[in-house]
C-alpha positions as CSV (number, residue, x, y, z in Angstrom):
1,M,9.6,-13.6,14.5
2,S,12.1,-15.3,16.1
3,D,11.1,-18.9,13.1
4,G,11.6,-16.4,10.3
5,S,7.6,-16.9,9.8
6,A,5.6,-14.5,8.8
7,E,1.2,-14.7,8.5
8,A,-1.0,-13.0,6.7
9,Y,-4.3,-12.0,6.4
10,V,-6.3,-13.5,3.2
11,A,-9.4,-12.8,1.7
12,G,-11.4,-13.8,-1.4
13,D,-12.1,-17.2,-3.1
14,A,-10.8,-16.8,-6.6
15,G,-9.9,-14.6,-9.1
16,P,-7.2,-12.4,-10.0
17,G,-4.6,-12.3,-7.4
18,V,-3.8,-8.4,-5.5
19,L,-1.5,-7.9,-2.4
20,L,-2.1,-5.1,-0.2
21,Y,0.2,-3.5,2.0
22,Q,-0.5,-2.6,5.2
23,D,-0.1,1.1,6.8
24,A,2.2,2.4,9.2
25,I,-0.1,1.4,11.8
26,G,0.2,-2.5,11.2
27,L,-1.6,-5.5,10.3
28,R,-5.3,-4.9,12.1
29,P,-9.3,-5.3,11.5
30,Q,-9.3,-2.5,9.5
31,I,-6.5,-3.7,7.2
32,E,-8.4,-7.2,6.7
33,R,-12.2,-5.2,6.1
34,I,-10.2,-3.5,3.4
35,A,-8.8,-6.9,1.9
36,D,-12.5,-7.8,2.4
37,R,-13.9,-4.8,0.2
38,I,-11.2,-5.5,-2.8
39,A,-12.2,-9.4,-2.7
40,S,-16.1,-8.5,-3.4
41,W,-14.6,-7.6,-6.4
42,G,-13.3,-11.4,-7.5
43,H,-10.1,-11.0,-6.6
44,V,-7.5,-13.6,-3.8
45,V,-6.1,-10.4,-1.3
46,M,-3.1,-11.1,0.9
47,A,-2.0,-9.2,3.6
48,P,1.0,-9.4,4.8
49,N,2.0,-8.0,8.5
50,V,5.3,-6.4,6.9
51,F,6.4,-6.4,10.3
52,W,7.0,-9.9,10.6
53,R,10.5,-9.3,11.9
54,D,9.3,-7.1,15.3
55,G,6.7,-9.4,16.1
56,R,3.4,-10.9,15.8
57,A,1.1,-8.4,14.2
58,V,-1.3,-8.7,17.5
59,D,1.6,-8.0,19.7
60,L,2.2,-4.6,17.7
61,A,-1.2,-3.1,17.1
62,P,-2.4,-0.4,19.1
63,T,-4.5,-1.4,21.5
64,G,-6.3,2.4,22.0
65,D,-8.7,4.6,20.3
66,L,-6.6,5.8,17.8
67,N,-9.3,8.7,17.6
68,D,-8.6,10.0,20.6
69,P,-5.2,12.0,20.4
70,E,-3.5,10.8,23.0
71,S,-3.8,7.2,22.3
72,R,-2.6,8.5,18.7
73,Q,0.2,10.0,20.3
74,A,0.9,7.4,22.5
75,F,1.0,4.9,20.5
76,F,3.0,6.3,17.2
77,A,6.0,7.5,20.4
78,S,5.9,3.1,21.1
79,G,8.7,2.9,17.8
80,V,5.6,2.9,14.9
81,M,8.1,4.8,13.1
82,D,11.3,2.9,14.0
83,R,9.5,0.0,11.9
84,V,9.2,2.0,9.2
85,H,12.7,3.1,8.4
86,R,13.8,-0.1,9.2
87,L,12.5,-1.6,6.4
88,T,15.1,-0.2,3.7
89,P,14.3,-0.5,-0.1
90,E,16.4,-3.6,-0.2
91,I,14.2,-5.6,2.5
92,V,11.4,-4.3,0.6
93,R,12.7,-5.7,-2.5
94,A,13.5,-9.8,-0.9
95,D,10.0,-9.2,0.5
96,G,8.0,-8.3,-1.7
97,E,9.7,-11.8,-3.4
98,R,8.4,-13.6,-0.7
99,W,4.7,-12.1,-0.7
100,L,4.4,-12.6,-3.8
101,A,5.4,-16.5,-4.4
102,A,3.2,-16.5,-1.3
103,L,0.1,-15.0,-3.6
104,H,0.6,-17.3,-6.4
105,G,0.7,-20.0,-4.2
106,L,-2.9,-19.4,-2.9
107,P,-5.9,-21.7,-4.0
108,G,-7.7,-19.9,-5.8
109,I,-5.0,-17.3,-8.4
110,A,-5.5,-16.3,-11.9
111,G,-3.3,-15.1,-14.1
112,R,0.5,-14.7,-14.3
113,T,0.2,-10.7,-13.3
114,V,-0.7,-9.1,-9.9
115,G,-1.8,-6.1,-8.7
116,A,-0.4,-4.0,-5.4
117,T,-1.8,-1.2,-2.9
118,G,-0.8,0.1,-0.8
119,Y,-1.2,2.8,1.8
120,C,1.4,5.4,3.8
121,F,4.6,3.8,3.7
122,G,2.3,0.9,1.6
123,G,2.4,3.2,-1.3
124,L,6.0,3.4,-1.5
125,A,6.6,-0.9,-0.7
126,A,3.7,-1.2,-3.8
127,L,6.1,1.0,-6.3
128,R,8.7,-0.8,-5.4
129,L,7.6,-4.1,-6.2
130,A,6.1,-3.3,-9.4
131,A,10.3,-1.8,-10.5
132,H,11.2,-5.4,-8.8
133,R,9.0,-7.7,-11.1
134,P,7.6,-5.4,-13.9
135,D,6.7,-8.8,-15.1
136,E,4.2,-9.7,-12.3
137,V,2.6,-6.4,-11.1
138,A,0.5,-5.4,-13.4
139,A,-1.3,-2.4,-11.5
140,I,-0.8,-0.6,-8.4
141,G,-2.5,2.1,-6.3
142,L,-0.8,4.4,-4.4
143,F,-2.9,6.2,-1.2
144,H,-2.0,8.9,1.1
145,T,1.4,8.2,0.4
146,G,4.0,10.6,1.4
147,G,8.1,10.7,0.8
148,I,6.9,10.0,-3.0
149,V,9.9,12.7,-4.2
150,T,13.0,13.6,-2.0
151,G,16.0,14.8,-2.7
152,D,17.6,11.7,-1.8
153,P,19.2,9.6,-4.1
154,G,17.3,6.5,-3.6
155,S,14.5,8.6,-3.8
156,P,11.1,6.3,-4.9
157,H,9.8,7.9,-7.6
158,L,13.6,7.2,-9.2
159,E,12.4,3.5,-10.0
160,L,9.4,4.9,-12.4
161,P,10.9,4.4,-16.0
162,G,11.9,0.4,-14.5
163,I,7.6,0.0,-14.1
164,R,5.8,-1.7,-16.8
165,A,2.8,-1.1,-13.7
166,A,-0.2,1.0,-14.6
167,V,-0.4,3.5,-11.4
168,L,-3.4,5.2,-9.3
169,A,-2.3,8.1,-7.3
170,G,-5.0,9.0,-4.8
171,H,-3.2,12.2,-3.2
172,A,-4.5,13.8,0.4
173,D,-4.3,18.0,0.1
174,N,-3.6,18.1,3.2
175,D,-0.2,15.8,3.8
176,S,2.6,17.4,4.8
177,S,4.5,14.5,3.8
178,N,3.6,14.4,0.6
179,T,2.7,18.5,-0.4
180,S,1.5,19.8,-3.9
181,E,5.7,20.7,-5.0
182,Q,6.3,16.6,-4.6
183,I,2.9,15.6,-6.1
184,A,3.8,18.0,-9.3
185,A,6.7,16.4,-9.2
186,F,5.8,12.7,-9.4
187,D,3.8,13.3,-11.9
188,T,6.0,14.9,-14.2
189,A,8.6,11.9,-13.4
190,L,5.0,9.3,-14.8
191,Q,5.0,10.8,-17.8
192,A,9.0,10.7,-18.5
193,A,8.6,7.3,-17.5
194,G,5.5,6.7,-20.0
195,I,3.8,4.6,-17.8
196,D,0.0,4.8,-17.5
197,Y,-0.6,6.5,-14.8
198,R,-4.3,8.2,-12.8
199,T,-3.7,10.2,-10.6
200,A,-6.0,13.4,-8.4
201,V,-5.7,15.3,-5.3
202,Y,-8.7,14.0,-2.7
203,P,-9.9,17.4,-1.2
204,G,-10.4,17.5,2.1
205,A,-8.4,15.0,3.1
206,V,-5.7,14.3,5.5
207,H,-2.9,11.5,5.5
208,G,-4.6,8.4,6.5
209,Y,-8.3,9.0,4.9
210,T,-8.6,6.1,4.3
211,M,-8.6,4.4,7.5
212,A,-11.9,4.6,9.1
213,D,-10.2,3.2,12.9
214,T,-8.3,6.3,12.9
215,A,-9.8,10.0,13.0
216,A,-8.3,10.8,9.9
217,Y,-10.9,8.7,7.7
218,Q,-12.5,10.5,5.7
219,E,-15.1,8.9,4.4
220,E,-15.4,10.6,0.5
221,G,-12.1,10.5,-0.1
222,A,-12.0,6.6,0.5
223,E,-14.8,5.4,-1.1
224,R,-13.6,7.0,-4.0
225,H,-10.4,5.2,-3.9
226,Y,-12.4,2.0,-3.4
227,R,-14.2,3.0,-7.1
228,E,-11.2,4.3,-8.5
229,L,-8.9,1.5,-7.2
230,R,-11.7,-1.3,-8.8
231,E,-11.2,0.2,-11.9
232,L,-7.5,0.2,-12.7
233,F,-7.9,-3.6,-10.9
234,A,-10.7,-4.2,-13.9
235,R,-9.1,-2.9,-16.8
236,T,-5.4,-4.2,-15.7
237,L,-5.5,-7.8,-14.2
238,T,-7.9,-10.7,-16.2
239,A,-8.3,-14.2,-14.7
């Protein structure tokens, strides 16, 4: 935003902190519902509007039904991916420092370390933050995250050696942005880095399976992601 401020949704009264990175669609009621669910496990959750440079969350949110193919196509044609691509690794790291500072400043936060969970490209942001601030980020979840292994010199998986966080990766088995070859390469990189990790391919799931406001939603996969994420945070985040 022009004044340099960023909005965020906060849920929870007390407990270890969790930073929630939205998907490409943006900060909206569905992301707030995910934050509320995680907060119910005993966490303080903050979901920032990572597209704050482009405008307020309400102005960037879809106005049509994303279960309708035409509405979805129109929304993504409105510049969604342009916003994503403008979030370079450098910007993600710089903003991540701001998000962590804001999260630590919330009332009720317990403990020095936090968790992070990311959806779609938000998983990449969580990974890069964990590599940038390894002493602060104790656990990260990545769900239906594409582009984790590429041939580029800045491929996200190359940051794994700098991570101390436990990693949970829930991949969709029908995701063109994250092929079986990429998933296998990511697992190999996790092993080589000596990271405490759990990874799985969710059957019958497509990219975006956790998002109940889209046609990609798969209840079985979404509920599984909640169970596994709760277990991750329970064993890694302490008050």
